[in-house]
N, C-alpha and C positions, 0 to 999 in steps of 0.2 A: 754578241758583237758589241753591245753597249758596255758591258763590263770590261771587255778587253780594251775598248777605246778609252775608258776612264783610267784603266791601269797604265796604259801607254802615255796618256796625257800627264798623269801624276809623275811617272818616271821622267818624262821630258822636262817637266817643271823642275824636278830635283837636279837633273843634269845641268840645266841652264843656270840654276842657282849656284851650283858648284863651280861652273865655268866663270861666273861673275866674281866669285870669291878669289879664284886664282888670278883673274885679270886684275882685280883690285890690288892684289899683292904685287904683281909686276908693274902696276902703275904707281906704286909707292916707291919713290926714289930711295928712301932710307932702306927699305927691304932689299932692293936690287944692289945697292952699294955695300951693304953690310953682310948680307947672306953669302955663304960660300957659293962658288960658281955652280957646283953640282946641284944645290938646292934650287937655284934660279932656273937651271936647265930642266930640272924635274917639274917645276911649275909650268914651264913652256910646253913640255911634253904632255902634261895633264890637260892643258888647254886644247892641244891637238887631238887628244883622245876624246875629250868632251865633244869637240866639234864633230868627230866621226860618229859618236853615239847619237848626237842630235840629228844628224843626217839619217842614220838608220831608223831612229824612232819616227821621224817625220815620214819616211818612206813607208813604214809599217802602217802609220795612221792613214796615209793616202790609199793604201791597198784595202784597208778596212772600209774607207769611205766608198770605194768602188763596189765592195760587196753589198753595201746597203746600209 
């Protein structure tokens, strides 16, 4: 259980870091104004995907906590 918890926490940290990078791109006015629309939309989709992954990983961590 401890090894699985550590693995999930590591994965959660990585997904959060990736989400932060994508959010930083979208918060950069130059990127949004100069990048093609499909690239900007891809970044928005990535953020939504990261949010779903974060929710799933947090749920898995809660289930592990319940197990002991």
